[in-house]
C-alpha positions in Angstrom: 84.8 108.7 111.6 84.7 111.3 114.5 88.4 111.9 114.3 88.4 112.2 110.6 85.6 114.8 110.5 87.1 116.7 113.4 90.4 117.1 111.5 88.7 118.2 108.3 86.5 120.7 110.1 89.6 122.0 112.1 91.6 122.4 108.9 88.7 124.2 107.4 88.5 126.6 110.4 92.2 127.1 110.3 91.9 128.1 106.6 89.2 130.6 107.3 91.2 132.1 110.2 94.2 132.4 107.9 92.1 134.1 105.3 90.8 136.6 107.8 94.3 137.3 109.1 95.5 138.0 105.5 92.6 140.4 104.9 93.4 142.3 108.1 97.1 142.5 107.1 96.1 143.9 103.6 93.7 146.5 105.2 96.4 147.6 107.6 98.9 147.9 104.8 96.5 150.1 102.7 95.7 152.3 105.7 99.4 152.8 106.4 100.0 153.9 102.9 96.9 156.1 102.8 98.0 157.9 106.0 101.5 158.3 104.7 102.7 161.7 103.4 104.7 159.9 100.7 102.7 160.3 97.5 104.7 157.5 95.7 103.4 155.0 98.2 99.8 156.2 97.7 100.1 155.9 93.9 101.4 152.3 94.3 98.2 151.1 96.1 96.4 148.5 94.0 93.0 146.9 94.6 93.2 143.2 95.5 89.5 142.8 96.4 89.2 140.2 93.7 91.6 137.9 95.5 89.2 137.6 98.5 85.9 137.8 96.5 85.2 134.1 96.7 83.9 133.1 100.1 85.1 129.8 101.7 83.0 126.7 101.0 80.5 125.6 103.6 81.0 122.2 105.2 77.8 120.3 106.1 78.2 117.4 108.5 76.1 114.3 108.0 75.9 112.0 111.0 76.0 108.2 110.6 72.7 106.3 110.6 72.2 102.9 112.1 70.2 100.5 109.9 69.1 97.3 111.7 68.7 94.0 109.8 65.5 92.1 109.8 65.8 88.9 111.8 65.7 86.1 109.3 67.4 82.7 109.1 69.9 81.1 111.5 73.0 83.1 110.7 73.6 85.2 113.8 76.2 87.4 112.1 73.4 89.0 110.0 71.3 90.0 113.0 73.4 92.9 114.2 72.8 95.4 111.3 75.3 97.9 109.9 76.4 101.5 110.4 76.2 103.8 107.4 79.2 105.8 106.4 79.7 109.4 107.6 80.2 112.1 105.1 81.1 115.8 104.7 79.5 117.8 101.9 81.1 121.0 100.5 78.4 123.3 99.1 79.9 125.9 96.9 78.1 128.2 94.4 75.2 125.8 94.2 77.2 122.7 93.5 77.9 119.8 95.8 81.2 117.9 96.1 80.8 114.9 98.4 83.6 113.3 100.3 82.9 109.9 101.9 84.7 106.7 102.8 85.4 104.2 100.0 82.6 101.7 99.5 82.1 99.0 97.0 78.5 100.0 96.5 78.0 103.8 96.4 75.3 105.1 98.6 74.7 101.8 100.5 76.2 100.1 103.5 78.4 97.0 102.8 76.7 93.7 103.0 78.0 91.0 105.4 79.9 88.3 103.5 81.1 85.0 104.8 84.4 83.2 104.0 84.1 80.4 101.5 85.0 76.9 102.9 87.4 76.5 100.0 88.7 79.5 98.1 88.8 79.0 94.4 91.0 80.4 91.5 88.8 82.3 89.0 91.4 83.4 86.5 95.2 83.0 86.0 96.9 85.8 84.0 100.4 85.1 82.6 102.6 88.1 82.9 105.2 87.3 80.2 106.3 90.7 78.9 109.9 91.2 80.1 109.9 90.8 83.9 112.3 88.3 85.4 110.3 88.4 88.7 106.8 89.9 89.4 106.5 92.1 92.4 103.3 94.1 92.7 99.7 94.2 91.4 97.1 96.9 91.8 93.4 97.0 90.7 92.7 99.7 88.2 89.1 98.5 87.9 87.2 95.2 88.0 88.5 94.6 84.4 92.0 95.9 84.6 95.1 95.5 86.8 98.5 97.3 86.9 101.6 95.2 87.5 105.3 95.9 88.2 108.3 93.8 88.4 112.1 94.1 88.4 112.4 96.5 85.5 111.3 100.1 85.0 108.0 99.3 83.2 104.6 99.3 84.9 102.1 97.4 82.7 98.3 97.6 82.6 96.6 94.2 81.8 93.0 93.2 80.8 91.8 90.6 83.3 89.5 88.8 81.0 91.7 88.8 77.9 95.0 88.5 79.9 96.7 90.9 77.4 98.8 94.0 78.1 97.0 97.3 77.3 99.7 99.9 77.9 103.0 100.5 79.7 104.5 103.3 81.7 108.2 103.7 82.3 109.5 105.3 85.5 111.5 108.5 85.1 114.5 107.1 86.9 114.5 104.0 84.6 114.6 101.9 87.7 112.1 99.4 89.0 109.3 100.9 91.2 109.3 99.7 94.8 105.5 99.7 95.0 102.4 100.6 93.0 98.8 101.6 94.0 95.7 103.2 92.5 94.0 106.3 93.8 90.2 106.7 94.3 90.1 108.6 91.0 91.8 105.8 89.2 95.3 107.3 88.8 98.4 105.1 89.2 100.9 106.0 91.9 104.3 104.5 92.4 107.2 104.8 94.8 110.7 105.2 93.4 113.3 104.1 96.0 116.2 105.2 93.8 115.3 108.9 93.3 113.4 109.2 96.6 110.0 110.2 95.1 106.4 109.3 95.1 104.8 109.8 91.7 101.4 109.9 90.1 100.5 109.1 86.5 97.8 111.3 84.9 97.1 110.9 81.2 100.3 109.0 80.7 102.3 111.9 82.2 104.3 111.3 85.4 104.1 114.0 88.2 106.4 113.9 91.2 104.0 114.3 94.2 106.6 113.9 97.0 110.4 114.2 96.9 112.2 113.2 100.0 115.5 114.3 101.6 117.6 111.8 103.6 114.6 109.3 103.4 113.6 106.7 100.8 110.0 105.6 100.2 109.2 101.9 100.3 105.4 101.6 99.8 102.4 104.0 99.5 98.7 103.8 99.4 95.8 106.2 98.8 93.3 106.5 101.7 89.6 106.9 101.7 90.0 110.6 102.5 92.3 111.1 99.5 95.5 111.4 101.6 98.7 109.4 100.8 100.3 107.1 103.3 104.0 106.5 102.7 106.2 104.1 104.6 109.9 105.1 104.3 113.3 104.5 105.8 116.2 106.9 106.3 119.5 106.7 104.5 121.3 105.1 107.4 118.7 102.3 107.6 118.2 102.8 111.3 114.7 104.5 111.3 111.4 103.6 109.6 108.2 105.7 109.7 104.8 106.2 108.2 104.0 109.7 106.9 100.5 110.9 105.9 100.4 113.5 103.2 97.5 115.8 102.2 98.5 117.0 98.8 102.1 118.1 99.1 101.9 118.8 102.8 103.1 116.4 105.6 100.1 115.9 107.9 101.1 113.1 110.3 104.1 111.0 111.3 103.8 107.6 112.8 107.0 106.2 114.3 106.8 105.1 117.9 104.4 103.3 120.2 103.0 104.5 123.5 106.2 103.6 125.3 108.5 105.4 122.9 109.7 102.2 121.1 109.9 102.0 117.3 106.8 100.6 115.7 108.6 99.2 112.7 111.9 97.4 112.1 114.9 99.1 110.6 117.1 98.1 107.6 116.6 97.9 103.8 113.8 95.4 103.8 110.4 95.1 102.1 107.5 96.8 103.8 104.0 97.4 102.4 101.2 99.6 103.6 97.4 99.8 103.2 94.4 101.4 105.0 91.6 99.3 106.3 87.9 100.2 106.0 87.9 101.1 109.7 90.7 103.6 109.0 93.4 101.5 110.6 96.8 101.7 109.0 98.3 98.2 108.3 101.9 97.6 107.6 103.5 94.3 106.6 107.0 94.3 108.1 109.1 91.6 106.5 112.2 91.9 108.8 110.0 91.9 111.9 108.0 88.9 110.6 104.9 90.8 111.6 101.9 92.8 110.4 101.8 96.0 112.5 98.4 97.7 112.8 97.8 101.2 114.2 94.6 103.2 114.4 93.9 106.5 112.5 95.7 108.5 115.2 98.8 106.3 115.0 98.3 104.4 118.2 99.3 100.7 118.1 96.3 98.3 118.0 98.1 95.0 117.6 100.9 93.0 116.0 100.1 89.8 114.1 103.1 87.4 113.9 101.6 84.5 112.0 99.7 81.3 112.7 100.9 77.8 113.3 101.1 75.3 111.8 101.8 77.2 108.6 101.5 75.4 105.2 105.2 75.0 104.7 106.2 75.1 108.4 108.4 78.1 107.7 108.7 81.4 109.7 106.1 84.1 108.8 107.4 86.2 105.9 104.8 89.0 105.2 105.0 90.7 101.8 102.0 92.3 100.0 99.1 93.5 102.1 95.5 94.5 101.3 92.0 94.7 102.9 88.4 94.1 101.8 84.9 95.4 102.4 84.6 93.3 105.6 87.8 95.0 107.1 89.7 91.7 106.8 93.4 92.1 106.5 95.1 89.8 103.9 98.9 89.3 103.8 101.0 87.4 101.4 103.3 84.9 103.2 106.2 84.4 100.8 108.0 81.4 102.5 104.8 79.5 103.3 103.3 80.2 99.8 99.9 81.3 101.1 97.8 84.3 102.1 96.8 84.9 105.8 93.3 86.3 106.4 92.9 88.0 109.8 90.0 90.1 111.1 90.2 93.8 112.0 91.3 92.9 115.5 94.1 90.6 114.5 92.4 87.3 115.0 93.5 84.6 112.5 90.7 83.4 110.3 92.3 81.1 107.7 94.9 80.5 105.0 94.4 80.8 101.3 96.7 78.3 99.6 95.3 77.5 96.1 98.7 76.2 94.9 100.3 79.7 95.2 104.0 79.9 94.3 106.0 82.6 96.3 103.1 85.2 96.5 104.4 88.8 96.6 101.9 91.5 95.7 98.2 91.6 96.7 95.1 93.7 95.9 91.3 93.3 96.0 88.7 94.7 93.6 85.3 96.2 94.5 83.7 92.7 94.5 86.3 91.4 97.1 88.1 89.2 94.6 91.7 88.8 95.6 94.6 89.2 93.1 97.9 87.6 94.0 101.2 88.4 92.1 103.5 85.4 92.1 107.1 86.3 92.2 108.7 83.4 90.5 106.3 82.0 87.9 105.2 85.4 86.6 101.4 84.9 87.1 98.6 86.9 88.7 95.9 84.7 90.2 92.3 86.0 90.7 90.9 84.2 93.7 87.3 84.2 95.1 87.3 83.7 98.9 84.1 85.4 100.1 80.5 84.2 99.4 
């Protein structure tokens, strides 16, 4: 939280400094023309006061607040209390625009939830609208999910009715490599074929990022509104994670502290998400590992699976997601299960539930898990937390 706020405040300060520099340059230009003996230059002077009339917004820092739990019952986990989310408030012209970390319950700290002894399937949605194989799922809300497969159509489904609501076709007419949903509810997708990351607003597709000599694999929207994109170069020898703020490249994550590549190379599936503690989590299929780095890009740990696995096959991570407890959940394609690990990489348990070649994952605001099954074209909604 400290690093995030420091970066926001520094960017704000840089913006003010840039604005002051621009104003000084304009003043110097006007003074130069006024002092000139060339009457034509004097007549060309135009007032641009309006351009700088609006003052920069004021950022107000709100420090986190510790809220202790009352000591009740025998569950020791609940005795430690929680830390409220930090926030920055921009106060401009009497209005407040609040930026805070993503929370399932606005204005409150997340409650502590325990894993169920036996996860259970709540709903099964049959995706039988043209895909030969199902690849990705993303929660639009607690009632709707986006799906994508091996064609160019991304389809929105009603969870309760199991019926398609609408469809969006990629501009390249190729299958998207990954889909995700922003905090404001807009669909984003990566197009490996035309090297773009796109956002869908009011059924219109906007190209947010267009790459040169690199191709995007997976993307996610962060709690701060940034985009994290994992990509590989055209020669398939380099892989990196890039953070974008709007259209601007903000951070590149590529090597560990010893200068070694964090991620494997080659044209293989990789998925990315941000944990609640701001860690960046990547499922690296070729490396047979989940790679987790902190907000600054420093390696925290690599998770390489747990034995014995349900099918006794090598760990084959595909889709990846997180929940309100900072658990990291990864689809294991070959072992037909989902691994649950904590935020420090400790294995907690498998979710099996009769899954068939799980591919894409996402969670909703109530910590229900959605699993896209590659072969049988189903999305399963699974309850795994109390």
